[in-house]
C-alpha positions as CSV (number, residue, x, y, z in Angstrom):
1,M,122.9,24.0,-20.7
2,P,125.4,25.1,-23.7
3,L,125.7,24.6,-27.2
4,N,127.4,21.4,-27.9
5,E,130.3,21.4,-30.8
6,R,127.1,20.8,-32.9
7,G,125.4,23.7,-32.5
8,R,128.3,25.6,-32.4
9,E,128.5,24.1,-35.8
10,E,125.0,25.1,-36.9
11,A,124.8,27.9,-35.4
12,S,127.8,29.5,-37.2
13,A,126.9,27.8,-40.4
14,A,124.0,29.8,-40.5
15,G,124.9,32.6,-39.6
16,R,127.5,32.1,-43.4
17,E,123.9,31.8,-44.6
18,F,123.3,35.2,-43.4
19,A,126.1,36.2,-44.3
20,T,125.9,35.2,-47.8
21,Q,122.5,36.7,-48.8
22,N,123.2,40.4,-47.2
23,V,121.2,39.3,-43.8
24,R,120.9,42.2,-41.9
25,F,119.2,41.8,-38.8
26,D,117.7,45.3,-36.4
27,R,116.7,44.0,-33.4
28,V,118.6,40.3,-32.0
29,I,115.7,38.3,-30.0
30,V,116.3,35.4,-27.8
31,S,114.3,33.2,-25.0
32,G,117.1,34.1,-22.7
33,L,118.8,29.5,-22.7
34,P,121.8,30.3,-23.1
35,R,122.1,28.1,-25.3
36,T,120.0,30.7,-27.8
37,I,122.5,33.6,-26.7
38,E,124.7,32.1,-27.7
39,T,123.3,30.9,-30.9
40,A,122.7,33.9,-31.7
41,R,126.2,35.4,-30.9
42,R,127.1,33.1,-33.1
43,V,125.1,34.4,-35.9
44,L,125.9,37.7,-35.2
45,E,130.1,37.1,-35.0
46,Q,129.2,35.4,-38.9
47,T,127.5,39.2,-40.0
48,G,130.3,41.1,-38.2
49,Q,127.0,42.4,-35.9
50,S,127.5,43.9,-32.0
51,I,123.4,44.1,-31.1
52,E,122.6,42.7,-27.7
53,P,119.4,40.2,-28.2
54,E,116.7,40.8,-25.9
55,I,115.4,38.8,-23.9
56,W,111.6,37.6,-24.3
57,P,110.3,34.8,-21.8
58,E,107.8,34.4,-23.0
59,W,109.5,32.4,-26.1
60,Q,111.1,30.0,-24.0
61,E,110.1,26.6,-25.3
62,I,106.1,24.6,-23.6
63,R,107.1,22.6,-20.2
64,G,106.7,20.0,-19.3
65,G,105.6,18.3,-16.1
66,K,106.3,15.7,-14.3
67,L,107.2,12.5,-15.9
68,K,106.9,10.1,-12.2
69,N,103.7,11.9,-12.0
70,L,102.3,10.4,-15.1
71,T,101.0,6.7,-15.6
72,T,103.2,3.6,-18.0
73,S,100.0,3.7,-20.9
74,D,100.6,8.0,-20.3
75,V,104.4,8.3,-21.3
76,E,104.4,7.6,-24.1
77,R,101.8,10.0,-25.4
78,A,102.6,12.1,-23.2
79,F,105.7,12.2,-25.3
80,L,104.6,11.7,-29.6
81,S,100.8,12.8,-29.5
82,V,101.5,16.9,-28.6
83,F,103.6,16.9,-31.6
84,D,102.1,14.7,-34.1
85,G,100.2,16.0,-36.5
86,V,96.9,18.9,-35.9
87,V,97.8,18.8,-32.3
88,P,93.8,19.9,-29.6
89,E,94.9,22.8,-27.6
90,E,93.5,21.1,-24.2
91,A,97.0,18.3,-25.3
92,Q,99.7,18.4,-22.4
93,F,103.4,18.5,-22.9
94,L,104.9,15.5,-20.9
95,G,102.2,16.4,-18.2
96,G,103.0,20.0,-18.3
97,E,101.8,22.6,-19.9
98,T,99.2,22.9,-22.7
99,I,99.2,24.2,-26.2
100,G,96.5,26.5,-25.5
101,E,99.0,28.1,-22.4
102,L,101.8,27.8,-24.8
103,L,99.7,29.9,-28.4
104,D,98.9,31.3,-25.2
105,R,102.0,33.8,-24.7
106,A,103.8,33.0,-27.7
107,L,100.9,34.4,-30.1
108,L,101.0,37.6,-27.4
109,A,104.6,38.4,-27.8
110,M,104.1,38.1,-31.7
111,A,101.8,40.6,-31.6
112,R,103.4,43.5,-29.2
113,L,107.0,42.3,-31.5
114,R,104.5,43.2,-34.7
115,A,102.9,46.0,-33.1
116,D,106.1,48.6,-33.1
117,K,107.1,49.5,-35.6
118,S,110.9,50.6,-35.3
119,W,112.6,46.9,-36.7
120,D,112.6,46.3,-41.0
121,T,114.6,42.3,-39.9
122,V,114.6,41.2,-36.6
123,L,116.2,37.5,-35.5
124,L,114.2,35.4,-33.5
125,V,115.5,32.8,-31.3
126,L,113.8,30.2,-30.0
127,H,112.6,26.2,-29.8
128,G,110.3,23.9,-31.6
129,G,107.7,23.9,-30.2
130,V,107.3,27.5,-29.9
131,N,108.8,27.1,-33.5
132,R,106.0,25.7,-34.7
133,G,103.1,27.3,-32.8
134,L,104.8,30.6,-34.7
135,L,104.7,29.3,-38.2
136,S,101.2,27.3,-37.9
137,H,100.0,31.0,-37.1
138,A,102.5,31.8,-39.9
139,I,100.8,29.6,-42.7
140,T,97.2,30.3,-41.9
141,A,97.6,34.0,-41.8
142,G,98.1,34.5,-39.3
143,G,95.5,31.9,-37.5
144,R,95.2,29.5,-34.3
145,A,97.1,26.5,-34.8
146,F,99.3,24.3,-33.9
147,F,101.3,21.8,-36.4
148,G,103.0,19.1,-34.7
149,H,104.6,17.9,-37.9
150,L,106.0,21.2,-39.3
151,S,110.2,19.7,-39.0
152,Q,112.6,22.2,-36.9
153,A,116.1,20.4,-37.1
154,T,118.7,22.0,-34.2
155,G,120.0,25.1,-35.5
156,C,118.0,25.6,-38.4
157,I,116.2,29.1,-40.5
158,N,112.7,29.8,-40.7
159,A,112.4,32.6,-43.3
160,L,108.3,35.0,-42.4
161,D,107.5,38.1,-44.1
162,A,104.7,40.3,-42.2
163,G,102.3,42.8,-43.1
164,D,101.2,45.6,-41.8
165,K,98.1,43.4,-40.8
166,P,97.6,41.1,-38.7
167,D,96.7,38.2,-40.9
168,D,100.0,39.2,-43.8
169,W,101.6,36.5,-43.6
170,I,104.4,35.2,-46.2
171,V,106.6,32.1,-45.7
172,H,109.4,31.5,-47.2
173,A,111.3,28.8,-46.0
174,I,110.8,25.9,-43.1
175,N,113.5,24.2,-41.3
176,H,116.4,25.4,-43.2
177,S,119.8,24.0,-41.8
178,P,122.8,25.0,-43.9
179,P,124.8,22.0,-43.3
180,S,122.1,18.9,-44.5
181,P,119.1,21.2,-46.5
182,L,117.0,17.8,-47.0
183,H,117.7,16.4,-43.3
184,A,118.2,13.4,-45.8
185,D,119.0,11.0,-42.6
186,V,116.9,12.3,-40.1
187,R,114.1,9.6,-40.6
188,N,112.3,10.9,-37.0
189,T,111.4,13.3,-34.9
190,T,113.4,15.1,-31.5
191,M,110.5,13.0,-28.9
192,E,110.8,10.4,-30.5
193,L,113.9,10.2,-30.4
194,L,114.1,11.5,-26.5
195,Y,111.7,9.2,-26.0
196,A,113.3,5.9,-27.3
197,Q,116.2,7.3,-25.2
198,F,113.6,7.6,-22.1
199,L,113.1,4.0,-22.8
200,R,116.9,2.9,-22.4
201,L,117.7,5.6,-19.6
202,K,114.6,3.2,-17.8
203,A,116.2,-0.4,-19.1
204,D,119.2,-0.1,-17.5
205,D,117.9,1.7,-14.1
206,M,115.8,-1.8,-14.0
207,N,118.8,-4.2,-14.7
């Protein structure tokens, strides 16, 4: 699914922020979804760079299952528990992939990227769940954790520095959104909004 009008503006705003700070990228890596590729290209348009995005499918979003296979009592937990506090690895996302399975592939890809010394600054255009896994890894100095309560607005910027050792991380910024840096109008997580939408659709189907 391509970016909507809001998503396009958020991507361009992020690009303008990088341009203002004179940030130049050596590499650009995306998960492969069309909206990640479009976001990357809009950012690069603002920075004045021509870099072909690399597609790393290991960083695709956490994969859900089928809601029809869940009992009614499990639906709310399926939507909300994975992004609630410190999430155990056995927790499933919408009856699909577990947090442990997400961390397995996301952290392995990060280790591969860090082992390559040919770059200095890389732009990663990924997804909320994957971002949380990578941020949790950095916050715990190379540990294995998943902090679901880390907010990740669409189009936000996270700024990290990685050193030579696996535990050498510096977290400079999390969830910086150029259009609304303080997120003053945000009171719900993405999953809470999706759950509310699901309930509305389910109610409409029953009418």
